N, C-alpha and C positions, 0 to 999 in steps of 0.2 A: 648467347651472352658470353663475352670474353672475360677470362679471369687472369689477373696478374697478381703476383705475390711481391711484397715489398717488406723488408725488415730493417728497422732502425736498431743499431747494435745494442743500445741500452734498454730495449724493450724485450720482454721475455717471450713473446710469441710473434709469429708471422702475421702481418696485417694483410687480410684478403681485400683486394681492390677489384671492384666490379664495374664494368661499363653498363650504363642503363640509358634508355631513351628518356627524353623529358616527359613524354606521354606516360610511359610506364612509371616514372618517378611520381608524377602527379596522381596517377590512379592507385598507387601502392604506397603512398607516403608513410602511413602508419606502420606498415610492415618494415619499410626501409629504416625508419627511425628506430624501431625495436632492434633490428639487426645491427645498426650502427652502435647503439648504446650497449646492448647485451653481448655482442660478439666482436665488437671492434672493427667491423667491416667498413671500408671506405667505398663510396660510390662516386664515380665520375659520370656526371649527367651530360648527355649529348643531345644536341638539337641539330637535325639535318646532318648527321654523321660528323659533327664537329663538337669537341669537348668544350663545355661551357662553365661547369661548376663542379666542385668537390663537396660531398657531404661527409663529414666525419664528426666523431664525438668530441665533446669538450675535453675529456680526459686524453684522447689521442692528440688533440691540438696542443694541449699543455705539454705533453711529452715531446712533440715536435719542437716547440719553443725552447724546451730545456736541452734538446739534443746538441751534440757537438757539431762542428763545421762539417766533418766528413759525412755524418748522418743527414744533415740538412742538404748537402750537395746531392746525395742519393735521391732524396725526395724531389729536389729541384729538377734533376734529370728526368724522373718519372713524369713530372708535371709538363716539362718541355716536350717530351715524347707524345703526350696526349693533347697538347695545345693545338689550336687551329693553325693551319699554315696559310699565310697570305701571299698572294701573287704579286709580282712586281707591278707597280702601277695601280694596285688596288688601294683605295682610300681606307685608312684606319683612323678612327676617332681618337683624339688625344685629350687628356684632361687639362 
């Protein structure tokens, strides 16, 4: 399992972000939920080695929404680094 640390300046602790497979997330959802709520851990759920979703607590989400532009840009960079890459010519569904 890969660990990354990310800190938003107005938060008083480092947020531990963990990569987890969708199968492990499904099989351990209760434990993951406890870790998210009690310890502030964020989980990036991957399917076929491609990041698909982020699990974070409501309190963490509220702090992100209240954060300044600099802090949001740091989170945006992390999300982009973990986002799936698409090949030229590969179809991508649009809403």
